[in-house]
All heavy atoms as an XYZ file, in Angstrom:
756
protein
N      -1.874     -6.169      4.835
C      -2.696     -7.319      4.445
C      -4.154     -6.957      4.163
O      -4.776     -7.531      3.282
C      -2.579     -8.262      5.645
C      -1.295     -7.885      6.319
C      -1.148     -6.411      6.073
N      -4.686     -5.977      4.878
C      -6.083     -5.593      4.672
C      -6.293     -4.982      3.288
O      -7.323     -5.223      2.646
C      -6.529     -4.621      5.764
N      -5.329     -4.224      2.832
C      -5.451     -3.596      1.506
C      -5.359     -4.661      0.413
O      -6.075     -4.592     -0.592
C      -4.386     -2.492      1.318
C      -4.475     -1.889     -0.065
C      -4.546     -1.423      2.371
N      -4.503     -5.647      0.606
C      -4.390     -6.745     -0.360
C      -5.721     -7.499     -0.424
O      -6.224     -7.807     -1.513
C      -3.223     -7.691      0.004
C      -3.231     -8.935     -0.877
C      -1.897     -6.960     -0.122
N      -6.302     -7.761      0.724
C      -7.603     -8.438      0.774
C      -8.675     -7.598      0.088
O      -9.515     -8.118     -0.650
C      -7.997     -8.724      2.244
O      -6.975     -9.534      2.831
C      -9.331     -9.426      2.334
N      -8.642     -6.288      0.295
C      -9.595     -5.392     -0.351
C      -9.447     -5.464     -1.876
O     -10.439     -5.570     -2.593
C      -9.388     -3.959      0.144
C     -10.376     -2.992     -0.426
C     -11.615     -2.698      0.055
C     -10.207     -2.203     -1.613
N     -12.232     -1.773     -0.758
C     -11.388     -1.455     -1.790
C      -9.175     -2.059     -2.532
C     -11.570     -0.576     -2.849
C      -9.357     -1.179     -3.601
C     -10.538     -0.450     -3.745
N      -8.201     -5.399     -2.358
C      -7.967     -5.489     -3.799
C      -8.491     -6.812     -4.355
O      -9.125     -6.845     -5.410
C      -6.479     -5.352     -4.123
C      -5.891     -3.952     -4.101
C      -4.372     -4.004     -4.255
C      -6.502     -3.081     -5.183
N      -8.228     -7.901     -3.647
C      -8.693     -9.210     -4.098
C     -10.215     -9.253     -4.168
O     -10.784     -9.832     -5.093
C      -8.157    -10.310     -3.192
C      -6.664    -10.522     -3.375
C      -6.051    -11.465     -2.359
O      -6.679    -11.747     -1.305
O      -4.924    -11.930     -2.609
N     -10.876     -8.619     -3.210
C     -12.337     -8.555     -3.235
C     -12.854     -7.777     -4.426
O     -13.836     -8.162     -5.063
N     -12.192     -6.664     -4.753
C     -12.599     -5.865     -5.916
C     -12.363     -6.647     -7.209
O     -13.158     -6.586     -8.133
C     -11.835     -4.541     -5.977
C     -11.985     -3.614     -4.794
C     -13.377     -3.058     -4.486
N     -14.404     -3.987     -4.075
C     -14.535     -4.542     -2.838
N     -13.684     -4.288     -1.896
N     -15.534     -5.354     -2.564
N     -11.242     -7.364     -7.268
C     -10.931     -8.176     -8.453
C     -12.026     -9.219     -8.646
O     -12.579     -9.375     -9.742
C      -9.544     -8.846     -8.317
C      -8.437     -7.803     -8.410
C      -9.356     -9.926     -9.384
C      -7.059     -8.308     -7.983
N     -12.362     -9.940     -7.582
C     -13.398    -10.976     -7.663
C     -14.742    -10.386     -8.073
O     -15.453    -10.963     -8.900
C     -13.534    -11.706     -6.329
C     -12.304    -12.544     -5.986
O     -11.494    -12.827     -6.900
O     -12.166    -12.918     -4.809
N     -15.094     -9.239     -7.513
C     -16.376     -8.600     -7.837
C     -16.446     -8.200     -9.311
O     -17.470     -8.406     -9.966
C     -16.600     -7.385     -6.939
N     -15.361     -7.645     -9.832
C     -15.363     -7.245    -11.243
C     -15.409     -8.454    -12.158
O     -16.071     -8.438    -13.197
C     -14.125     -6.389    -11.567
C     -14.198     -4.986    -11.024
S     -12.876     -3.913    -11.627
C     -11.447     -4.574    -10.780
N     -14.724     -9.520    -11.783
C     -14.655    -10.701    -12.636
C     -15.995    -11.420    -12.744
O     -16.217    -12.145    -13.715
C     -13.583    -11.670    -12.144
C     -12.195    -11.212    -12.508
C     -11.117    -12.196    -12.099
O     -11.204    -12.825    -11.052
N     -10.097    -12.309    -12.912
N     -16.885    -11.210    -11.783
C     -18.186    -11.875    -11.838
C     -18.949    -11.531    -13.109
O     -19.679    -12.369    -13.634
C     -19.024    -11.509    -10.613
C     -18.557    -12.167     -9.338
C     -19.390    -11.776     -8.134
O     -20.450    -11.141     -8.296
O     -18.968    -12.118     -7.014
N     -18.797    -10.320    -13.615
C     -19.517     -9.886    -14.813
C     -18.771    -10.214    -16.100
O     -19.320    -10.050    -17.190
C     -19.778     -8.384    -14.742
N     -17.540    -10.675    -15.991
C     -16.697    -10.878    -17.173
C     -16.607    -12.348    -17.558
O     -16.629    -13.226    -16.698
C     -15.286    -10.334    -16.907
C     -15.201     -8.859    -16.511
C     -13.782     -8.517    -16.107
C     -15.684     -7.967    -17.638
N     -16.466    -12.574    -18.850
C     -16.236    -13.922    -19.339
C     -14.781    -14.298    -19.084
O     -13.893    -13.450    -19.191
C     -16.504    -13.992    -20.858
C     -17.949    -13.756    -21.235
C     -18.839    -14.885    -20.749
O     -18.467    -16.059    -20.811
N     -20.010    -14.534    -20.250
N     -14.526    -15.567    -18.762
C     -13.125    -15.987    -18.622
C     -12.392    -15.799    -19.959
O     -13.004    -15.868    -21.029
C     -13.224    -17.470    -18.276
C     -14.631    -17.688    -17.838
C     -15.466    -16.638    -18.506
N     -11.106    -15.547    -19.868
C     -10.325    -15.396    -21.103
C      -9.318    -16.533    -21.208
O      -8.832    -17.044    -20.208
C      -9.607    -14.032    -21.173
C      -8.709    -13.819    -19.956
C     -10.597    -12.909    -21.320
C      -7.839    -12.584    -20.057
N      -9.039    -16.901    -22.447
C      -8.048    -17.954    -22.679
C      -7.050    -17.547    -23.759
O      -6.331    -18.368    -24.289
C      -8.725    -19.279    -23.036
C      -9.553    -19.189    -24.309
O      -9.695    -18.079    -24.872
O     -10.071    -20.227    -24.744
N      -7.052    -16.257    -24.069
C      -6.132    -15.722    -25.061
C      -5.452    -14.488    -24.484
O      -5.939    -13.868    -23.556
C      -6.890    -15.343    -26.335
C      -7.486    -16.526    -27.069
C      -8.218    -16.059    -28.304
C      -8.730    -17.198    -29.132
N      -9.581    -18.136    -28.472
N      -4.335    -14.150    -25.061
C      -3.607    -12.953    -24.666
C      -4.380    -11.734    -25.156
O      -4.738    -11.655    -26.331
C      -2.203    -12.993    -25.278
C      -1.374    -11.803    -24.941
C      -0.771    -11.693    -23.691
C      -1.184    -10.795    -25.858
C      -0.003    -10.588    -23.376
C      -0.404     -9.697    -25.555
C       0.180     -9.596    -24.311
N      -4.672    -10.795    -24.259
C      -5.388     -9.591    -24.667
C      -4.406     -8.473    -24.979
O      -3.372     -8.338    -24.337
C      -6.372     -9.122    -23.581
O      -5.671     -8.835    -22.394
C      -7.437    -10.162    -23.315
N      -4.773     -7.681    -25.963
C      -3.941     -6.570    -26.400
C      -4.559     -5.281    -25.865
O      -5.761     -5.071    -26.012
C      -3.841     -6.542    -27.941
C      -3.191     -7.832    -28.428
C      -3.084     -5.311    -28.412
C      -3.198     -8.003    -29.925
N      -3.764     -4.425    -25.232
C      -4.308     -3.175    -24.707
C      -4.926     -2.330    -25.813
O      -4.394     -2.241    -26.915
C      -3.085     -2.461    -24.121
C      -2.082     -3.531    -23.890
C      -2.340     -4.567    -24.941
N      -6.050     -1.738    -25.517
C      -6.685     -0.847    -26.478
C      -8.191     -0.907    -26.386
O      -8.752     -1.573    -25.525
N      -8.833     -0.182    -27.279
C     -10.276     -0.150    -27.310
C     -10.855      1.107    -26.691
O     -11.975      1.485    -26.969
N     -10.070      1.735    -25.828
C     -10.506      2.962    -25.158
C      -9.270      3.555    -24.470
O      -8.419      2.819    -23.988
C     -11.594      2.624    -24.133
C     -12.282      3.815    -23.568
N     -11.758      4.532    -22.523
C     -13.447      4.413    -23.892
C     -12.587      5.527    -22.228
N     -13.620      5.468    -23.048
N      -9.202      4.866    -24.420
C      -8.038      5.525    -23.828
C      -7.827      5.104    -22.372
O      -6.704      4.799    -21.961
C      -8.178      7.058    -23.911
O      -8.337      7.421    -25.277
C      -6.961      7.751    -23.346
N      -8.899      5.065    -21.584
C      -8.775      4.703    -20.170
C      -8.288      3.263    -20.015
O      -7.523      2.955    -19.097
C     -10.107      4.896    -19.453
N      -8.725      2.401    -20.903
C      -8.287      0.995    -20.874
C      -6.790      0.920    -21.138
O      -6.054      0.213    -20.439
C      -9.081      0.168    -21.905
C      -8.514     -1.236    -22.039
C     -10.553      0.113    -21.520
N      -6.333      1.657    -22.127
C      -4.902      1.678    -22.433
C      -4.093      2.224    -21.257
O      -3.021      1.712    -20.945
C      -4.636      2.520    -23.683
O      -5.230      1.912    -24.811
N      -4.612      3.237    -20.591
C      -3.923      3.787    -19.419
C      -3.838      2.768    -18.286
O      -2.825      2.705    -17.585
C      -4.606      5.066    -18.948
C      -4.429      6.278    -19.860
C      -5.301      7.443    -19.385
C      -2.978      6.694    -19.940
N      -4.885      1.970    -18.110
C      -4.829      0.901    -17.096
C      -3.692     -0.066    -17.411
O      -2.975     -0.510    -16.516
C      -6.151      0.139    -17.039
S      -7.425      0.947    -16.083
N      -3.527     -0.390    -18.686
C      -2.460     -1.303    -19.082
C      -1.081     -0.678    -18.863
O      -0.143     -1.371    -18.464
C      -2.635     -1.754    -20.530
C      -3.697     -2.784    -20.690
N      -3.507     -4.109    -20.343
C      -4.959     -2.699    -21.146
C      -4.606     -4.793    -20.589
N      -5.505     -3.963    -21.075
N      -0.967      0.623    -19.114
C       0.302      1.300    -18.849
C       0.605      1.247    -17.351
O       1.726      0.916    -16.934
C       0.282      2.767    -19.350
C       1.495      3.535    -18.854
C       0.215      2.801    -20.874
N      -0.385      1.550    -16.531
C      -0.196      1.509    -15.072
C       0.154      0.095    -14.616
O       0.996     -0.088    -13.736
C      -1.449      2.005    -14.357
S      -1.758      3.761    -14.592
N      -0.463     -0.888    -15.224
C      -0.163     -2.281    -14.886
C       1.295     -2.611    -15.213
O       1.989     -3.276    -14.443
C      -1.100     -3.207    -15.650
C      -0.847     -4.668    -15.395
C      -1.918     -5.511    -16.101
N      -1.657     -6.906    -15.860
C      -1.120     -7.726    -16.741
N      -0.762     -7.289    -17.934
N      -0.923     -8.993    -16.453
N       1.760     -2.115    -16.338
C       3.148     -2.332    -16.733
C       4.104     -1.709    -15.718
O       5.115     -2.316    -15.346
C       3.402     -1.730    -18.131
O       2.523     -2.362    -19.062
C       4.827     -1.924    -18.581
N       3.780     -0.520    -15.249
C       4.607      0.150    -14.238
C       4.618     -0.673    -12.945
O       5.664     -0.848    -12.315
C       4.125      1.598    -13.993
C       4.842      2.221    -12.811
C       4.310      2.435    -15.249
N       3.457     -1.208    -12.559
C       3.392     -2.050    -11.354
C       4.259     -3.288    -11.503
O       4.970     -3.679    -10.569
C       1.951     -2.471    -11.072
S       0.958     -1.202    -10.305
N       4.195     -3.934    -12.668
C       5.010     -5.128    -12.887
C       6.494     -4.791    -12.825
O       7.295     -5.549    -12.276
C       4.675     -5.772    -14.244
C       3.332     -6.431    -14.280
C       3.319     -7.653    -13.405
N       2.102     -8.401    -13.624
C       1.580     -9.229    -12.755
N       2.170     -9.440    -11.592
N       0.481     -9.854    -13.023
N       6.871     -3.651    -13.392
C       8.269     -3.224    -13.340
C       8.685     -2.978    -11.890
O       9.766     -3.396    -11.458
C       8.459     -1.956    -14.172
C       9.911     -1.532    -14.301
C      10.093     -0.267    -15.123
N       9.259     -0.230    -16.295
C       8.551      0.837    -16.680
N       8.571      1.948    -15.979
N       7.817      0.807    -17.777
N       7.818     -2.316    -11.129
C       8.107     -2.068     -9.714
C       8.234     -3.388     -8.960
O       9.111     -3.540     -8.105
C       7.014     -1.212     -9.099
N       7.384     -4.339     -9.277
C       7.450     -5.649     -8.622
C       8.799     -6.329     -8.861
O       9.405     -6.873     -7.938
C       6.308     -6.530     -9.128
C       6.212     -7.862     -8.434
C       5.034     -8.690     -8.922
O       4.438     -8.367     -9.976
O       4.717     -9.678     -8.237
N       9.273     -6.262    -10.095
C      10.583     -6.855    -10.397
C      11.691     -6.159     -9.621
O      12.610     -6.801     -9.108
C      10.856     -6.801    -11.905
C      10.014     -7.759    -12.712
C      10.470     -7.869    -14.159
N      10.494     -6.599    -14.867
C       9.458     -6.064    -15.518
N       8.299     -6.677    -15.530
N       9.586     -4.921    -16.153
N      11.615     -4.832     -9.530
C      12.637     -4.076     -8.796
C      12.587     -4.395     -7.299
O      13.617     -4.483     -6.640
C      12.454     -2.571     -9.002
C      12.635     -2.105    -10.422
C      14.071     -2.282    -10.897
N      14.242     -1.769    -12.226
C      14.337     -2.515    -13.325
N      14.280     -3.825    -13.222
N      14.494     -1.973    -14.496
N      11.388     -4.543     -6.765
C      11.236     -4.877     -5.343
C      11.833     -6.253     -5.067
O      12.536     -6.446     -4.070
C       9.758     -4.805     -4.919
C       9.283     -3.339     -4.934
C       9.539     -5.425     -3.541
C       7.774     -3.174     -4.874
N      11.572     -7.191     -5.944
C      12.143     -8.533     -5.774
C      13.661     -8.494     -5.871
O      14.354     -9.175     -5.122
C      11.561     -9.502     -6.797
C      10.104     -9.894     -6.571
C       9.583    -10.715     -7.753
C       9.927    -10.642     -5.273
N      14.169     -7.675     -6.772
C      15.623     -7.501     -6.890
C      16.186     -6.906     -5.595
O      17.204     -7.374     -5.080
C      15.920     -6.579     -8.075
C      17.370     -6.378     -8.394
C      17.545     -5.445     -9.594
O      16.810     -5.595    -10.586
O      18.410     -4.562     -9.510
N      15.506     -5.901     -5.072
C      15.925     -5.273     -3.826
C      15.914     -6.264     -2.664
O      16.792     -6.231     -1.808
C      15.008     -4.091     -3.493
C      15.220     -3.408     -2.146
C      16.592     -2.741     -2.096
C      14.110     -2.401     -1.882
N      14.944     -7.170     -2.662
C      14.827     -8.123     -1.557
C      16.044     -9.040     -1.446
O      16.254     -9.664     -0.409
C      13.549     -8.950     -1.691
O      13.644     -9.864     -2.759
N      16.859     -9.105     -2.488
C      18.084     -9.891     -2.434
C      19.168     -9.242     -1.591
O      20.097     -9.915     -1.133
N      19.045     -7.937     -1.361
C      20.094     -7.246     -0.599
C      19.566     -6.440      0.580
O      20.362     -5.919      1.368
C      20.870     -6.307     -1.535
O      20.001     -5.338     -2.084
N      18.257     -6.335      0.715
C      17.668     -5.574      1.825
C      16.342     -6.222      2.219
O      15.687     -6.848      1.393
C      17.435     -4.123      1.406
N      15.975     -6.060      3.483
C      14.699     -6.650      3.902
C      13.511     -5.938      3.247
O      13.472     -4.711      3.178
C      14.680     -6.450      5.418
C      15.797     -5.543      5.752
C      16.693     -5.420      4.568
N      12.590     -6.725      2.720
C      11.372     -6.202      2.111
C      10.199     -6.959      2.719
O      10.206     -8.190      2.745
C      11.388     -6.389      0.574
C      10.068     -5.972     -0.031
C      12.536     -5.628     -0.066
N       9.236     -6.228      3.197
C       8.063     -6.875      3.770
C       7.317     -7.655      2.694
O       7.104     -7.129      1.583
C       7.116     -5.837      4.377
C       7.616     -5.075      5.593
C       6.636     -3.960      5.966
C       7.805     -6.029      6.758
N       6.910     -8.877      2.971
C       6.181     -9.655      1.970
C       4.885     -8.973      1.538
O       4.432     -9.150      0.402
C       5.891    -10.985      2.658
C       6.494    -10.935      4.000
C       7.136     -9.608      4.201
N       4.306     -8.172      2.424
C       3.071     -7.462      2.089
C       3.281     -6.464      0.948
O       2.367     -6.200      0.175
C       2.520     -6.718      3.314
C       2.044     -7.619      4.420
C       3.150     -8.029      5.395
O       4.334     -7.663      5.178
O       2.825     -8.715      6.379
N       4.486     -5.931      0.849
C       4.783     -4.979     -0.230
C       4.716     -5.695     -1.574
O       4.073     -5.216     -2.517
C       6.162     -4.319     -0.026
C       6.561     -3.485     -1.235
C       6.170     -3.481      1.241
N       5.344     -6.853     -1.661
C       5.304     -7.636     -2.907
C       3.879     -8.057     -3.232
O       3.443     -7.969     -4.385
C       6.202     -8.860     -2.800
S       7.945     -8.468     -2.682
N       3.154     -8.512     -2.234
C       1.775     -8.946     -2.446
C       0.905     -7.799     -2.938
O       0.098     -7.962     -3.859
C       1.202     -9.538     -1.160
N       1.080     -6.620     -2.351
C       0.287     -5.463     -2.745
C       0.544     -5.078     -4.202
O      -0.399     -4.880     -4.975
C       0.565     -4.272     -1.835
C      -0.110     -3.012     -2.303
C      -1.467     -2.832     -2.099
C       0.599     -2.026     -2.979
C      -2.106     -1.696     -2.556
C      -0.029     -0.885     -3.433
C      -1.382     -0.724     -3.227
O      -2.004      0.412     -3.696
N       1.792     -4.958     -4.577
C       2.113     -4.544     -5.949
C       1.624     -5.596     -6.949
O       1.094     -5.256     -8.013
C       3.631     -4.275     -6.099
C       3.989     -3.981     -7.535
C       4.045     -3.113     -5.213
N       1.748     -6.861     -6.601
C       1.264     -7.927     -7.467
C      -0.250     -7.846     -7.636
O      -0.773     -7.925     -8.753
C       1.667     -9.290     -6.900
C       1.166    -10.417     -7.756
O       0.045    -10.895     -7.557
N       1.983    -10.845     -8.703
N      -0.968     -7.698     -6.552
C      -2.435     -7.617     -6.608
C      -2.885     -6.347     -7.315
O      -3.885     -6.346     -8.023
C      -3.053     -7.666     -5.212
C      -2.843     -8.972     -4.480
C      -3.692    -10.125     -4.996
N      -3.098    -10.740     -6.168
C      -3.734    -11.526     -7.025
N      -5.003    -11.785     -6.875
N      -3.122    -12.051     -8.049
N      -2.155     -5.249     -7.121
C      -2.510     -3.998     -7.779
C      -2.421     -4.144     -9.295
O      -3.289     -3.679    -10.027
C      -1.616     -2.855     -7.295
C      -1.902     -1.472     -7.886
C      -3.328     -1.028     -7.574
C      -0.890     -0.456     -7.353
N      -1.394     -4.812     -9.778
C      -1.280     -5.002    -11.228
C      -2.410     -5.895    -11.743
O      -2.968     -5.640    -12.813
C       0.090     -5.556    -11.608
O       0.257     -6.857    -11.119
N      -2.792     -6.905    -10.978
C      -3.924     -7.746    -11.377
C      -5.225     -6.947    -11.367
O      -6.064     -7.088    -12.258
C      -4.054     -8.955    -10.452
C      -2.943     -9.974    -10.670
O      -2.242     -9.902    -11.699
O      -2.775    -10.846     -9.799
N      -5.388     -6.093    -10.364
C      -6.562     -5.235    -10.287
C      -6.666     -4.351    -11.527
O      -7.738     -4.214    -12.122
C      -6.493     -4.378     -9.016
C      -7.566     -3.317     -8.937
C      -8.826     -3.621     -8.449
C      -7.308     -2.015     -9.352
C      -9.814     -2.650     -8.377
C      -8.284     -1.047     -9.291
C      -9.541     -1.361     -8.803
O     -10.511     -0.400     -8.757
N      -5.561     -3.751    -11.922
C      -5.568     -2.870    -13.090
C      -5.915     -3.629    -14.367
O      -6.615     -3.110    -15.239
C      -4.216     -2.159    -13.219
C      -3.949     -1.120    -12.132
C      -2.473     -0.744    -12.110
C      -4.828      0.107    -12.328
N      -5.464     -4.869    -14.478
C      -5.796     -5.682    -15.644
C      -7.296     -5.971    -15.686
O      -7.950     -5.784    -16.717
C      -5.005     -6.998    -15.631
C      -5.374     -7.915    -16.750
C      -5.010     -7.622    -18.054
C      -6.105     -9.071    -16.516
C      -5.357     -8.461    -19.100
C      -6.454     -9.916    -17.551
C      -6.080     -9.609    -18.846
N      -7.844     -6.397    -14.557
C      -9.271     -6.706    -14.510
C     -10.096     -5.430    -14.686
O     -11.138     -5.440    -15.350
C      -9.634     -7.454    -13.208
C     -11.127     -7.701    -13.110
C      -8.886     -8.776    -13.134
N      -9.628     -4.321    -14.131
C     -10.309     -3.043    -14.313
C     -10.370     -2.676    -15.798
O     -11.411     -2.206    -16.283
C      -9.608     -1.941    -13.517
C     -10.208     -0.544    -13.626
C     -11.631     -0.517    -13.092
C      -9.325      0.455    -12.866
N      -9.293     -2.902    -16.513
C      -9.300     -2.587    -17.953
C     -10.335     -3.439    -18.684
O     -11.053     -2.952    -19.559
C      -7.910     -2.784    -18.557
O      -7.571     -4.152    -18.638
N     -10.438     -4.703    -18.304
C     -11.442     -5.590    -18.911
C     -12.860     -5.135    -18.559
O     -13.750     -5.138    -19.406
C     -11.236     -7.027    -18.454
C      -9.924     -7.629    -18.927
C      -9.856     -9.110    -18.626
N     -10.868     -9.788    -19.424
C     -11.651    -10.774    -18.963
N     -11.523    -11.230    -17.743
N     -12.558    -11.330    -19.750
N     -13.057     -4.746    -17.317
C     -14.375     -4.285    -16.862
C     -14.779     -3.009    -17.589
O     -15.938     -2.825    -17.972
C     -14.347     -4.067    -15.344
C     -15.624     -3.572    -14.754
C     -16.685     -4.628    -14.710
C     -17.925     -4.064    -14.002
N     -18.831     -5.058    -13.579
N     -13.816     -2.097    -17.813
C     -14.116     -0.865    -18.537
C     -14.601     -1.158    -19.946
O     -15.557     -0.545    -20.422
C     -12.880      0.033    -18.588
C     -12.536      0.683    -17.297
S     -10.997      1.612    -17.520
C     -11.029      2.636    -16.082
N     -13.948     -2.091    -20.617
C     -14.391     -2.467    -21.958
C     -15.793     -3.052    -21.916
O     -16.628     -2.766    -22.779
C     -13.420     -3.478    -22.582
C     -12.109     -2.924    -23.104
C     -11.208     -4.052    -23.579
C     -12.350     -1.930    -24.240
N     -16.065     -3.872    -20.921
C     -17.385     -4.473    -20.757
C     -18.442     -3.381    -20.581
O     -19.490     -3.412    -21.225
C     -17.368     -5.427    -19.558
C     -18.703     -6.024    -19.231
C     -19.186     -7.091    -19.971
C     -19.462     -5.522    -18.188
C     -20.426     -7.645    -19.675
C     -20.691     -6.071    -17.883
C     -21.180     -7.134    -18.628
N     -18.170     -2.418    -19.729
C     -19.119     -1.324    -19.482
C     -19.349     -0.513    -20.753
O     -20.472     -0.100    -21.044
C     -18.611     -0.413    -18.332
C     -18.707     -1.172    -17.011
C     -19.387      0.902    -18.267
C     -17.997     -0.491    -15.845
N     -18.284     -0.300    -21.527
C     -18.385      0.460    -22.775
C     -19.043     -0.360    -23.895
O     -19.327      0.166    -24.965
C     -17.001      0.920    -23.236
C     -16.388      1.995    -22.370
C     -17.117      3.320    -22.493
O     -17.535      3.682    -23.615
O     -17.295      3.990    -21.457
N     -19.242     -1.658    -23.643
C     -19.845     -2.522    -24.662
C     -18.896     -2.855    -25.795
O     -19.332     -3.183    -26.895
N     -17.614     -2.800    -25.528
C     -16.605     -3.079    -26.558
C     -15.991     -4.445    -26.323
O     -15.868     -4.902    -25.192
C     -15.517     -2.007    -26.542
C     -16.059     -0.636    -26.879
C     -14.952      0.368    -27.021
C     -15.573      1.704    -27.385
N     -14.637      2.597    -27.981
N     -15.611     -5.086    -27.411
C     -14.949     -6.383    -27.319
C     -13.479     -6.202    -26.980
O     -12.856     -5.215    -27.375
C     -15.055     -7.142    -28.658
C     -16.483     -7.545    -28.969
O     -17.260     -7.791    -28.024
O     -16.814     -7.620    -30.166
N     -12.954     -7.184    -26.260
C     -11.526     -7.177    -25.982
C     -10.773     -7.510    -27.266
O     -11.249     -8.275    -28.098
C     -11.186     -8.203    -24.902
C     -11.770     -7.821    -23.560
C     -11.422     -8.808    -22.477
O     -10.307     -8.699    -21.938
O     -12.260     -9.662    -22.167
N      -9.622     -6.921    -27.400
C      -8.774     -7.199    -28.560
C      -7.852     -8.344    -28.158
O      -7.118     -8.234    -27.185
C      -7.958     -5.953    -28.959
C      -8.899     -4.768    -29.239
C      -7.076     -6.257    -30.161
C      -8.194     -3.426    -29.318
N      -7.916     -9.440    -28.889
C      -7.084    -10.593    -28.548
C      -6.030    -10.796    -29.621
O      -6.239    -10.484    -30.802
C      -7.910    -11.888    -28.350
C      -8.831    -11.744    -27.154
C      -8.699    -12.241    -29.589
N      -4.893    -11.312    -29.186
C      -3.799    -11.579    -30.095
C      -4.149    -12.799    -30.929
O      -4.610    -13.807    -30.412
C      -2.518    -11.831    -29.308
C      -1.330    -12.060    -30.182
C      -0.612    -11.119    -30.855
C      -0.724    -13.303    -30.479
N       0.410    -11.696    -31.550
C       0.374    -13.059    -31.340
C      -0.977    -14.619    -30.107
C       1.184    -14.053    -31.834
C      -0.159    -15.615    -30.608
C       0.910    -15.327    -31.451
N      -3.940    -12.667    -32.242
C      -4.193    -13.782    -33.149
C      -2.901    -14.137    -33.859
O      -2.230    -13.259    -34.412
C      -5.253    -13.406    -34.175
C      -6.609    -13.167    -33.544
C      -7.615    -12.722    -34.565
C      -8.909    -12.371    -33.862
N      -9.839    -11.690    -34.741
N      -2.562    -15.393    -33.824
C      -1.363    -15.856    -34.503
C      -1.575    -15.744    -36.004
O      -2.616    -16.102    -36.530
C      -1.082    -17.311    -34.105
C       0.231    -17.819    -34.569
C       0.474    -19.214    -34.012
C       1.818    -19.709    -34.451
N       2.080    -21.051    -33.938
N      -0.568    -15.223    -36.676
C      -0.676    -15.054    -38.144
C      -0.476    -16.341    -38.856
O       0.171    -17.220    -38.529
C       0.361    -14.052    -38.616
C       0.063    -12.680    -38.120
C       1.063    -11.726    -38.701
N       0.922    -10.436    -38.021
C       1.317     -9.321    -38.548
N       1.864     -9.290    -39.719
N       1.171     -8.204    -37.905
């Protein structure tokens, strides 16, 4: 639980400098940003597998919470990196 709380604190701290978003963001703009999105995807996949596992074996709720918060952290980190680099986020536009 302490690590989840720590992640939430880092997420909140990074978001203070960022504008709220209301559109789907597309990974890119910088190599490190893209890597954060790849890592986030891996976390989401792990989260789905953990939830699947919880149907047949005991899984601590803290494990699910941690992986969920970690993926959110990576998303906000990618946004913060773009902000630091002075680059705009790439948003999905309907054709």
